[in-house]
Structure formats: C-alpha cells, structure tokens
C-alpha positions, 0 to 999 in steps of 0.5 A: 500500500502506498503512503498518503501522497502517492495514494492521493496521486493514484486516486487523482490519476484514476479520476482523470483517466476515467473523466477523459473517456466520457461525455459529461452528464449529471445523474443520480450520484452527485455525492460520494457519501450521501444518497439522494432521494431519487437515486433509484434505477428505472424498472429493468435497468442495471448498473455496475459500479466500482467504489474506491474509498481511501482513508489515510493519515494518523498522528504518527507513522504512515497509514492508508486503508482502501475499501473497494466495493464491486456493485451490481444494482437492478431496478425492481420497480420504478421506485424500488431498487436492489443491489449486491456488493462484494467488499474488499479491504487493503490496509497499510500501516508503519509506525502507527500506535495500536495498528500492527505494521504490515500490508493486509488484504482481505475479503470484507463480506457481502452486502445487500442493498434495498432502496425505496423512494417514498417521495420524489424531490421533483414532485414534492418539496422534500423527497424521501428515500428509505434504505436498508443494507445488511452485510455479512463477512463470517466474523461480522454482521452489520445492519445499516439503515438510512432515511434520505431527505432531498430538496431541489431549490430553484430547480438547480440546487440539490440539498441532501441529508442522510440520517444513518444508524448502524449496528455491528456484531463481531463474533470470536471465540471469546464471545460477541461484541456489539457496537453502534454508529450514528451518522449524519451526512449531507451536502449541496450540489449545483449543476453547472450544465446537464453533465457536470455538477460541483458541491460540498459535502460533510459527515458526522460520525459518533461511535458507541458501545452496545446499542447506543449506550456509551458514546466513544468518539465523534468525528466531523469531515468536510470537503468538495465533490464533483460529478460527471455523467451521461446516460451510460456512465457516471463518475463521482469524487469526494475529498473530505478532511477531518476537522475534529482531530480524533485520530484514534478512531478515524483518519485525517483524510478520506477520499472516494471515487464511484464509477458506474456503467448503465445497461 
C-alpha cells in the first residue's frame, strides 16, 4: 500500500483517466457519501459500479486503508431498487500506535442493498428515500439503515441529508461484541450544465458501545465533490478532511471515487 501522497496521486490519476473517456452528464450520484432521494434505477435497468474509498493519515507513522466495493444494482420497480456488493479491504500501516505494521488484504463480506423512494424531490418539496443494507463477512454482521431527505431549490440546487444508524456484531471465540454508529451526512450540489455538477459535502460520525449506550468518539469531515455523467456512465469524487482531530478512531483524510456503467 502506498503512503498518503502517492495514494492521493493514484486516486487523482484514476479520476482523470476515467473523466477523459466520457461525455459529461449529471445523474443520480452527485455525492460520494450521501444518497439522494431519487437515486433509484428505472424498472429493468442495471448498473455496475466500482467504489474506491481511501482513508489515510494518523498522528504518527504512515497509514492508508482502501475499501473497494464491486456493485451490481437492478431496478425492481420504478421506485424500488436492489443491489449486491462484494467488499474488499487493503490496509497499510508503519509506525502507527495500536495498528500492527504490515500490508493486509482481505475479503470484507457481502452486502445487500434495498432502496425505496417514498417521495420524489421533483414532485414534492422534500423527497424521501428509505434504505436498508445488511452485510455479512463470517466474523461480522452489520445492519445499516438510512432515511434520505432531498430538496431541489430553484430547480438547480440539490440539498441532501442522510440520517444513518448502524449496528455491528463481531463474533470470536471469546464471545460477541456489539457496537453502534450514528451518522449524519449531507451536502449541496449545483449543476453547472446537464453533465457536470460541483458541491460540498460533510459527515458526522459518533461511535458507541452496545446499542447506543456509551458514546466513544465523534468525528466531523468536510470537503468538495464533483460529478460527471451521461446516460451510460457516471463518475463521482469526494475529498473530505477531518476537522475534529480524533485520530484514534478515524483518519485525517478520506477520499472516494464511484464509477458506474448503465445497461
């Protein structure tokens, strides 16, 4: 795994190469970390997507973690979508307290995603989408639920808020560990033309022991995003900087690129 500066350069190169090969068109994924209320495929349509998330930077040493997701999504109805994910993680650390030195790659389980649009943001003042995603890896089970809210202002500005609740059970020979996470993600995006949008995005993450019984840490991230897309292809990139300086449970920088092809 590459250190932070080389990892960022690799990520930016991937964005440029992908962007050069497409025409530009705004579509569902204007945000890297937040869903939109209308992020539903039409009935019968298929999308394959690749998610690459880099988390890097600690108080000391070198640290970089890549989370890679391979997704196939299918429009079951015009308001209900299902998806399947294969998840992989690569973690590099050198001289970081509480993290073993080395370069480790592992399969991180299978996820199933279900999305139901309740209200369209194009027909209502506030669009609403309900989201459920279970993940199982053999040693861990995670259940994530979201309420997605979106408003479109002046037929241009897309304002989104995601309320996210996660439950995680980790199994070992000594027993089962249960933890919880509550997140708020959101942002604003503005289409510059029918194929390009730019915006700003942020997220707040609070981790708990058990079922929201004791808060352990809260982190805040903020940064820009950009989206290119056509009716056949899309790419979205977000770069977030931590503004709370909590390095034991999070990293200083996060970056995500999502590429999708429609069928």
